[in-house]
C-alpha positions in Angstrom: 87.6 -84.4 34.6 92.2 -85.8 34.4 93.2 -87.8 31.3 95.6 -90.0 32.5 98.9 -91.4 31.1 99.4 -89.0 27.5 101.3 -89.6 24.8 103.7 -87.2 24.9 103.2 -85.7 21.1 99.4 -86.0 22.4 100.5 -83.8 25.4 103.1 -81.9 23.1 99.8 -80.8 20.6 97.7 -79.8 24.0 100.8 -77.9 25.4 100.9 -75.7 22.0 96.9 -75.6 21.4 97.5 -77.6 17.7 100.6 -74.6 16.9 103.4 -77.1 15.5 107.3 -75.6 14.6 110.1 -78.1 13.3 112.2 -79.3 10.5 111.5 -79.4 6.8 110.2 -82.8 5.7 112.8 -82.9 2.8 116.2 -82.5 5.1 114.7 -86.9 6.4 114.5 -87.4 2.8 117.9 -86.1 2.0 119.6 -87.8 4.7 117.6 -90.7 3.7 118.8 -90.6 -0.1 122.2 -88.7 0.7 123.1 -91.4 4.2 120.8 -93.7 4.4 119.8 -92.8 7.7 116.4 -93.7 9.2 114.5 -92.0 12.1 112.4 -94.0 14.1 108.4 -93.2 12.9 107.8 -91.2 16.0 110.8 -88.9 16.7 110.8 -88.0 12.6 106.9 -86.9 13.6 108.2 -85.3 17.4 111.2 -83.1 15.3 108.5 -82.1 12.5 105.9 -81.0 14.6 108.0 -79.7 17.0 111.7 -79.4 16.3 111.9 -75.5 16.7 110.0 -75.4 20.1 110.9 -75.3 23.7 109.9 -79.2 24.2 113.6 -79.4 22.2 115.7 -77.3 24.3 116.7 -76.8 27.6 117.5 -79.9 29.6 118.7 -81.7 26.5 116.6 -82.5 22.9 117.0 -84.3 19.6 118.7 -83.3 17.2 118.1 -82.6 13.9 119.4 -85.0 10.8 122.2 -83.2 9.6 123.6 -83.5 12.9 122.5 -86.8 13.5 126.0 -88.8 13.7 126.5 -92.7 13.4 129.1 -94.6 15.1 130.1 -98.2 15.2 129.2 -100.0 18.6 131.4 -102.8 20.1 128.6 -105.7 20.7 128.6 -108.9 21.5 131.0 -110.7 19.5 131.0 -108.2 16.4 129.5 -104.6 16.2 126.4 -102.3 15.3 125.6 -99.3 13.8 124.2 -96.9 16.4 123.0 -93.2 15.9 123.6 -90.7 17.9 120.2 -88.7 18.1 120.7 -85.5 20.9 122.0 -85.1 24.6 119.3 -85.4 27.6 120.6 -83.7 31.3 121.0 -87.1 33.4 120.0 -84.8 36.7 123.3 -84.5 38.2 124.7 -81.6 35.6 125.6 -84.1 32.7 125.0 -84.0 29.5 124.1 -88.0 27.8 124.0 -88.6 24.2 121.4 -90.4 23.0 121.6 -92.9 20.6 119.4 -95.9 19.5 120.5 -98.8 17.3 120.4 -98.3 13.6 118.6 -101.8 13.3 115.9 -100.4 15.5 115.0 -97.4 13.9 112.1 -99.0 12.1 110.5 -99.9 15.5 107.6 -97.7 16.8 108.9 -97.3 20.1 112.3 -98.4 20.3 115.0 -98.7 23.6 117.5 -95.9 23.5 121.5 -95.8 24.9 123.0 -93.2 26.7 125.9 -92.5 26.2 129.0 -89.9 27.1 133.3 -89.9 25.9 135.5 -91.7 28.3 139.3 -91.5 28.0 140.5 -95.1 26.0 143.7 -96.9 26.2 146.1 -94.8 24.5 144.9 -91.3 25.8 142.1 -90.2 23.5 138.8 -90.6 24.1 136.1 -93.3 23.0 132.2 -93.5 23.0 130.6 -95.7 26.0 127.1 -96.5 25.4 125.0 -98.2 27.6 121.1 -98.8 27.5 119.1 -96.7 29.5 115.8 -98.7 30.3 113.8 -96.2 28.9 112.1 -96.4 25.2 111.6 -93.3 22.6 108.3 -92.8 24.1 109.8 -92.5 27.8 112.8 -89.5 26.4 109.5 -87.9 25.0 108.1 -88.0 28.1 111.1 -86.8 30.5 112.0 -84.0 28.1 107.9 -82.7 28.1 108.6 -82.9 32.1 111.6 -81.1 32.0 111.5 -78.4 29.3 108.3 -76.9 29.4 108.4 -77.4 33.6 111.4 -73.8 33.3 109.7 -72.6 30.1 106.0 -72.8 31.4 106.9 -71.7 34.9 105.9 -74.8 36.6 105.9 -76.0 40.3 106.3 -79.4 41.6 105.3 -81.2 44.7 106.2 -84.5 46.6 104.0 -87.1 48.4 101.7 -84.6 50.7 100.7 -83.2 46.8 99.9 -86.1 45.2 97.9 -87.6 48.1 95.8 -84.7 47.5 95.1 -85.3 43.8 94.4 -88.8 44.8 90.9 -87.7 46.1 90.7 -84.9 44.2 90.6 -87.3 41.4 88.9 -90.6 42.1 88.1 -93.0 39.3 85.1 -91.6 38.0 86.2 -88.3 37.5 89.5 -90.2 35.0 89.7 -90.8 31.3 92.1 -93.1 30.1 92.7 -97.1 30.7 93.6 -96.4 34.4 92.7 -94.0 37.4 95.3 -92.1 38.2 95.3 -94.1 41.7 95.6 -97.4 39.3 98.9 -95.7 37.5 100.6 -94.8 41.1 100.4 -97.5 42.5 101.3 -101.3 42.2 105.2 -102.6 40.7 104.0 -101.8 37.6 103.7 -98.2 37.7 105.7 -95.8 34.6 108.3 -93.9 35.6 106.8 -90.8 34.1 104.0 -90.1 33.3 101.9 -87.2 32.2 97.6 -86.0 33.0 95.9 -83.0 32.0 92.9 -80.9 33.4 91.4 -80.3 30.3 88.8 -77.6 32.9 91.7 -76.3 35.1 94.2 -76.3 32.1 96.9 -77.8 34.0 99.2 -80.2 33.3 100.1 -83.2 36.2 103.4 -84.4 35.6 104.2 -87.6 37.2 107.5 -88.7 38.1 108.2 -92.2 40.5 111.7 -92.0 42.1 113.1 -94.2 45.2 113.1 -91.3 47.6 110.0 -89.3 47.0 107.4 -89.3 44.3 107.3 -85.6 42.5 104.6 -83.9 40.4 105.0 -81.1 38.1 102.3 -79.2 37.9 102.0 -76.7 35.1 99.9 -74.8 32.4 100.1 -74.5 28.4 102.4 -71.5 27.5 103.7 -70.6 24.3 106.2 -68.0 24.2 106.4 -64.9 21.7 109.4 -66.4 20.2 107.4 -69.8 19.3 104.4 -67.5 18.0 106.4 -66.3 16.0 108.3 -69.6 14.4 105.1 -71.1 14.3 103.8 -68.5 11.7 107.2 -67.9 9.8 106.5 -72.2 9.2 102.8 -71.0 7.8 103.7 -67.3 6.2 107.4 -68.3 4.9 108.2 -71.9 4.2 104.4 -72.8 3.2 103.6 -69.6 1.2 102.3 -70.9 -1.3 99.5 -72.7 0.0 99.4 -70.6 3.1 96.1 -70.4 5.6 95.9 -67.1 5.6 93.2 -67.1 8.7 95.8 -68.8 10.7 98.6 -66.8 9.8 96.9 -63.8 10.9 95.4 -65.3 14.2 99.0 -65.7 15.2 99.9 -62.8 13.9 97.0 -61.0 16.0 98.3 -62.8 19.4 102.2 -61.9 18.8 100.8 -58.1 18.2 98.6 -58.1 21.3 102.3 -59.2 23.4 104.2 -56.6 22.0 101.8 -53.4 22.4 101.4 -54.2 25.9 105.6 -54.3 26.0 107.1 -50.6 26.5 110.2 -51.6 24.9 108.9 -52.6 21.7 110.9 -51.4 18.6 107.9 -49.4 16.7 109.4 -50.7 13.7 108.8 -54.4 14.7 105.4 -53.4 15.6 104.4 -51.4 12.3 105.4 -54.8 10.1 103.3 -57.0 12.2 100.9 -54.4 11.2 101.8 -54.9 7.6 101.5 -58.7 7.6 98.1 -58.3 9.5 97.1 -56.4 6.5 99.0 -58.7 4.0 96.9 -61.7 5.6 93.6 -59.7 6.0 94.3 -58.7 2.3 94.7 -62.2 0.9 91.8 -63.3 2.5 89.8 -60.2 1.0 88.8 -58.8 4.4 89.2 -55.6 2.6 88.4 -53.5 5.3 90.1 -54.9 8.2 93.0 -55.0 5.8 93.5 -51.4 5.2 92.8 -50.3 9.2 95.6 -52.6 9.7 98.1 -51.5 7.2 96.7 -47.8 8.6 98.3 -48.7 12.2 101.1 -49.8 10.2 101.4 -46.3 8.1 102.7 -43.7 10.9 106.0 -46.2 11.3 107.0 -46.2 7.5 106.5 -42.4 7.9 108.3 -41.6 10.8 112.2 -40.3 10.8 113.4 -44.0 12.3 112.1 -46.0 8.6 114.5 -46.3 6.3 113.9 -44.5 2.9 113.6 -48.1 1.1 111.3 -49.5 3.9 108.7 -46.3 3.1 109.5 -47.1 -0.2 108.7 -50.6 -0.1 105.1 -49.8 2.1 103.4 -47.6 0.1 104.6 -49.6 -3.5 102.3 -52.5 -1.3 99.6 -50.1 -0.4 99.7 -48.8 -4.3 99.6 -52.5 -4.7 96.6 -53.3 -2.3 94.1 -50.2 -3.0 94.7 -51.2 -7.1 93.0 -54.7 -5.5 90.2 -53.7 -3.7 89.6 -51.2 -7.2 89.9 -47.8 -5.5 92.2 -46.2 -8.6 92.4 -42.7 -6.7 94.8 -44.4 -3.6 96.5 -46.6 -5.7 98.1 -43.8 -7.9 98.4 -41.5 -4.6 100.7 -44.5 -2.8 102.2 -45.3 -6.0 103.6 -41.7 -6.4 104.2 -41.7 -2.6 106.8 -44.7 -3.2 108.1 -42.9 -5.9 108.9 -39.4 -3.6 110.3 -42.0 -0.9 112.5 -43.4 -3.5 113.9 -40.8 -5.0 115.0 -39.7 -1.3 117.4 -43.1 -1.2 118.4 -42.1 -4.3 117.0 -45.3 -5.8 116.3 -45.4 -10.0 111.9 -45.4 -10.1 112.7 -47.9 -13.1 112.5 -50.9 -10.9 110.0 -49.6 -9.3 107.3 -48.7 -12.3 108.5 -52.2 -13.9 107.4 -54.0 -11.2 104.0 -52.6 -11.1 103.7 -53.5 -14.8 105.0 -56.4 -14.7 102.6 -57.3 -11.8 99.7 -55.9 -13.9 100.6 -58.4 -16.3 100.8 -60.8 -14.6 97.1 -59.7 -13.0 95.8 -60.1 -16.3 97.6 -63.4 -18.1 96.2 -64.7 -15.1 92.6 -63.7 -16.3 93.4 -65.0 -19.6 93.6 -61.8 -21.1 97.0 -62.5 -23.0 97.6 -59.7 -25.3 97.2 -57.1 -22.9 99.3 -59.2 -21.2 101.8 -58.8 -23.4 101.9 -55.1 -23.5 102.5 -54.4 -20.4 105.2 -57.0 -20.0 106.9 -55.2 -22.6 106.2 -52.1 -21.2 107.9 -53.6 -17.8 110.7 -54.8 -20.3 111.0 -51.5 -20.8 112.1 -49.9 -17.7 113.7 -52.4 -16.7 115.8 -52.2 -19.4 116.8 -48.6 -18.3 119.4 -50.2 -15.3 119.8 -53.5 -17.1 122.6 -53.6 -13.5 120.4 -53.9 -11.3 117.0 -55.0 -13.1 119.3 -57.8 -14.5 116.8 -60.5 -12.8 113.8 -59.1 -13.3 114.8 -58.8 -16.8 114.7 -62.4 -17.0 111.2 -62.8 -15.2 109.4 -60.4 -16.8 110.8 -62.5 -20.3 109.6 -65.9 -18.5 106.5 -64.4 -18.4 106.0 -62.4 -21.7 107.2 -65.5 -24.0 104.9 -68.1 -21.0 102.0 -65.4 -22.5 102.9 -65.8 -25.9 103.4 -69.8 -25.5 99.3 -69.7 -24.6 98.1 -67.0 -26.9 99.8 -69.1 -29.4 97.8 -72.6 -28.4 94.8 -70.4 -27.7 94.5 -68.6 -31.4 95.1 -72.4 -32.7 91.9 -74.3 -31.2 90.1 -71.4 -32.2 91.6 -72.5 -36.1 
């Protein structure tokens, strides 16, 4: 079955198998507030979902909000503000600016202008824009076809192959408002369109040209770099609400590719093992977490591992076993962390203070406020042994201790 004339954002969703990595919403809000810069809704969604991925790189792409510029363009007897939103390769080895009039940015699918720098009468340069004949969705479709064709190492064919596809996909095997034959024939055919065969997992992207129509054929593909970007978005940027199962699935794909490459740096791979263990830990899949951490351990104890990295690994391993309820393994890991700290010349007070702080935070969260306050006081005692290095830790611990005291006072007051 061939899905015909797919909307560009839907095509990107299929291509990336639902993965997304793009511009933080706060960047749009900041520019709306400070610069009165408003993006067309479809473009904003595109940049938020796919702006950091390969579809927005290569033969042009849209800029991020901070980079967008507003210029005044002569128009009839007056002038109009235009947003310069990015660049597009016109196929003649020239890059053209992508522009949309500011007063049309509220439209769902506004018309797009192209522009370039030209010589002005005073010897300088000026911007010249013209109506491209394309709408925003046409440009997004163009980016999908042009950028992802090279990204996915696609193949282009001419009219002979298109005739074969018309026979392969008769009307009864097409899903959409129009069949493939209806799309490619007649005077109203689109200049660009995206079709997808879900069973074959293959895109057929048609470009209608004067000399000969072209179909670009390629399959969905997400690079390791893009997987890394998607993981960072989920694990780090969304840390307060991280979907650890999703983050783990991304890591497993990344690890599989890294293990298959001979040039992979051991420390990079070890860090991915550690992060996979962290995800399983958060999901309380204890056995799996321990397996990942055991795979990471030889990397962090190797000669190539910096002592600080070894210290951090064992400190985390001690915390893991503490949460798991294995006191013996936790203490053994903490001892190894202290040895690594000594080897790196680090003062042990911060290491010990961090453990005490963590325990206090756990007790406070569990409602055991008196015990929590005791641990915060012990942590402060350790941090104050090296106030210069631990000044931020002292402030944080003091704040947590104060919060616990206020909660305890409120709790005792309610009892009375």
